[in-house]
C-alpha positions in Angstrom: -1.7 -20.4 -84.7 -4.9 -18.6 -85.6 -6.5 -22.0 -86.4 -5.4 -23.4 -83.1 -6.8 -20.3 -81.3 -10.2 -20.8 -83.0 -10.3 -24.4 -82.0 -9.4 -23.6 -78.4 -12.2 -21.0 -78.3 -14.6 -23.6 -79.6 -13.4 -26.1 -77.0 -13.8 -23.6 -74.1 -17.3 -22.6 -75.4 -18.5 -26.2 -75.6 -17.0 -27.0 -72.1 -18.9 -24.1 -70.7 -22.1 -25.5 -72.3 -21.3 -28.9 -70.8 -20.7 -27.5 -67.3 -24.0 -25.5 -67.4 -25.9 -28.6 -68.4 -26.8 -27.1 -71.8 -25.8 -28.1 -75.3 -26.2 -26.4 -78.6 -29.3 -27.5 -80.5 -27.6 -28.4 -83.8 -28.2 -31.3 -86.1 -24.7 -32.6 -85.9 -21.4 -32.6 -84.0 -18.2 -30.6 -83.7 -15.4 -33.1 -84.1 -11.7 -32.6 -83.0 -9.2 -35.0 -84.5 -5.6 -35.3 -83.1 -3.3 -37.6 -85.0 0.2 -38.3 -86.4 1.3 -38.2 -90.0 3.4 -40.5 -92.1 4.5 -40.4 -95.7 4.6 -43.5 -97.9 7.0 -43.7 -100.9 9.1 -40.8 -99.7 12.9 -40.6 -100.1 15.0 -41.3 -97.1 16.0 -37.6 -96.9 12.4 -36.9 -96.1 12.1 -39.4 -93.2 9.7 -38.1 -90.5 9.8 -37.9 -86.7 6.5 -39.4 -85.6 6.0 -37.3 -82.5 6.6 -34.0 -84.3 4.5 -34.9 -87.3 1.2 -34.0 -85.8 -2.3 -33.4 -87.3 -5.0 -31.2 -85.7 -8.4 -31.2 -87.5 -11.7 -29.5 -86.6 -14.8 -30.4 -88.4 -18.6 -29.8 -88.1 -20.4 -32.9 -89.2 -24.2 -33.0 -90.0 -26.2 -36.1 -88.8 -28.5 -37.6 -91.3 -30.2 -40.9 -90.1 -31.1 -43.2 -93.0 -34.7 -44.0 -92.1 -35.2 -46.4 -89.2 -32.0 -48.4 -89.9 -28.8 -48.6 -88.0 -27.1 -46.4 -90.7 -26.5 -42.7 -90.8 -24.7 -40.4 -93.2 -22.5 -37.5 -92.0 -21.2 -34.8 -94.4 -19.4 -31.8 -93.1 -16.7 -29.1 -93.4 -13.8 -27.8 -91.5 -10.0 -27.2 -91.3 -7.2 -29.7 -91.4 -3.7 -28.7 -90.2 -0.7 -31.0 -90.7 2.9 -30.9 -89.7 5.7 -33.1 -91.2 8.7 -33.0 -88.9 11.9 -34.1 -90.6 14.2 -36.5 -88.9 17.3 -35.2 -90.8 18.7 -31.6 -90.8 17.0 -30.8 -94.1 14.3 -28.5 -95.4 12.3 -28.1 -98.6 13.3 -25.8 -101.4 11.6 -25.1 -104.7 13.8 -25.6 -107.8 11.8 -24.4 -110.8 8.8 -26.7 -111.1 10.2 -29.2 -108.6 11.1 -29.3 -105.0 14.2 -30.8 -103.4 15.5 -31.6 -99.9 18.5 -29.5 -99.0 20.9 -30.0 -96.2 21.1 -27.3 -93.5 24.8 -26.6 -93.2 26.5 -26.1 -89.9 28.0 -22.8 -91.0 24.6 -21.3 -91.8 22.4 -23.0 -89.3 24.6 -24.3 -86.4 22.6 -26.8 -84.3 19.2 -27.6 -85.8 16.5 -28.2 -83.2 13.5 -28.6 -85.4 12.7 -28.6 -89.1 9.3 -29.2 -90.6 6.7 -28.6 -93.3 3.2 -27.3 -92.2 0.0 -27.2 -94.3 -3.5 -25.9 -93.8 -6.5 -27.2 -95.8 -10.2 -26.4 -96.0 -11.8 -29.8 -96.1 -15.1 -31.5 -96.7 -15.3 -34.8 -94.8 -18.1 -37.4 -95.1 -18.8 -40.8 -93.6 -21.3 -43.6 -93.5 -21.8 -45.0 -90.0 -23.2 -48.3 -88.8 -24.5 -48.2 -85.2 -24.8 -51.4 -83.1 -27.4 -49.7 -80.9 -30.1 -48.5 -83.3 -32.1 -46.9 -80.4 -29.3 -44.6 -79.1 -26.9 -43.5 -81.8 -25.0 -41.1 -79.5 -24.0 -43.9 -77.0 -23.6 -46.7 -79.4 -20.5 -48.5 -80.6 -20.1 -47.5 -84.3 -18.1 -48.2 -87.4 -17.7 -45.7 -90.1 -16.2 -45.5 -93.6 -15.8 -42.4 -95.7 -13.3 -39.9 -96.9 -12.5 -36.3 -97.4 -11.5 -33.8 -100.1 -9.6 -30.6 -99.3 -8.1 -27.5 -100.9 -4.7 -26.1 -99.8 -5.0 -22.7 -98.0 -1.4 -22.2 -96.9 1.9 -23.9 -96.4 5.3 -23.1 -95.0 8.5 -24.6 -93.7 10.0 -23.7 -90.4 13.6 -24.3 -89.1 14.5 -23.7 -85.5 18.2 -23.6 -84.8 20.9 -22.4 -82.4 23.7 -20.3 -83.9 26.4 -18.3 -82.1 24.5 -18.7 -78.8 21.2 -17.4 -80.2 18.0 -19.4 -81.0 16.5 -18.4 -84.3 13.4 -19.5 -86.2 13.3 -19.2 -90.0 9.9 -19.5 -91.6 9.4 -19.7 -95.3 5.9 -19.4 -96.9 5.6 -21.1 -100.3 3.4 -23.6 -102.2 6.4 -25.9 -102.6 4.7 -27.5 -105.6 2.2 -29.2 -103.2 -1.0 -30.5 -104.8 -3.6 -27.8 -104.4 -6.3 -30.4 -103.9 -6.2 -33.6 -101.9 -8.6 -36.5 -101.4 -8.5 -39.8 -99.6 -10.3 -42.5 -97.7 -11.0 -42.7 -93.9 -12.3 -45.3 -91.5 -13.1 -45.2 -87.8 -14.2 -47.3 -84.9 -15.6 -45.9 -81.6 -18.1 -45.6 -78.9 -20.2 -42.6 -78.0 -18.2 -39.5 -78.9 -14.7 -41.0 -79.0 -13.2 -42.7 -82.1 -9.9 -44.0 -83.4 -9.4 -43.3 -87.1 -7.1 -44.0 -90.1 -6.8 -41.8 -93.2 -5.1 -42.8 -96.5 -4.5 -40.2 -99.2 -5.3 -41.3 -102.7 -3.2 -38.6 -104.4 0.4 -37.5 -103.9 1.5 -34.8 -101.6 3.3 -33.0 -104.5 2.2 -32.2 -108.1 3.1 -34.8 -110.7 6.9 -35.3 -111.1 7.6 -32.5 -108.7 8.5 -34.4 -105.5 12.0 -34.7 -104.1 14.3 -37.1 -105.9 11.4 -37.8 -108.4 9.5 -39.6 -105.7 5.7 -39.3 -105.1 5.1 -39.5 -101.3 1.5 -39.6 -100.1 0.1 -39.1 -96.7 -1.4 -41.5 -94.1 -2.7 -40.5 -90.7 -3.8 -42.3 -87.6 -5.3 -40.7 -84.5 -8.1 -40.2 -82.1 -11.3 -38.1 -82.5 -13.5 -36.5 -80.0 -17.0 -35.0 -80.5 -17.1 -31.8 -78.5 -20.9 -31.7 -78.7 
């Protein structure tokens, strides 16, 4: 919630700049990514609901033109937040050095409304862009390839359920044997300050041999990105 609040504050600030006709004099752009997560090679008990498995990322990317060419390099930093909303009435539970999916019983949890895993990462994204219009990078159609590396800041599960006429939310903070570091490849296509992007994780969501049912799920993500300035 704090990360969302910060992002909204940045959005309001940049909107105010835009309305006043001014823009911050910075050598880069503040990028907002909104996407959906999927897990490959995950057990059926870990099936995700697409609409609830959201991603919300905020990055500042520097702009480094490569001479007089159509290419530019963009390293940056920021925060990546991901939610994995489970289709089934299950949640994650640590069992020693492993994690497992456990069923949420009717006796204890009644009617389950939502159950999910949420993670927050500090990330360093980078991309190499090719601009069709070499005279105006900001308004050009562009292609980009790159990636990002990140370190886990926090993670928790959340179960929202109705029991005995009351709605209750149970939040459990734990590392759940998630990999502390993550890294992957990313590509995008866009025009001006709007892009569609796809991310593919090169390492597993969980530590080696720690995933549910001995499986090694890894993340993919697709979404749309906006440059706020």
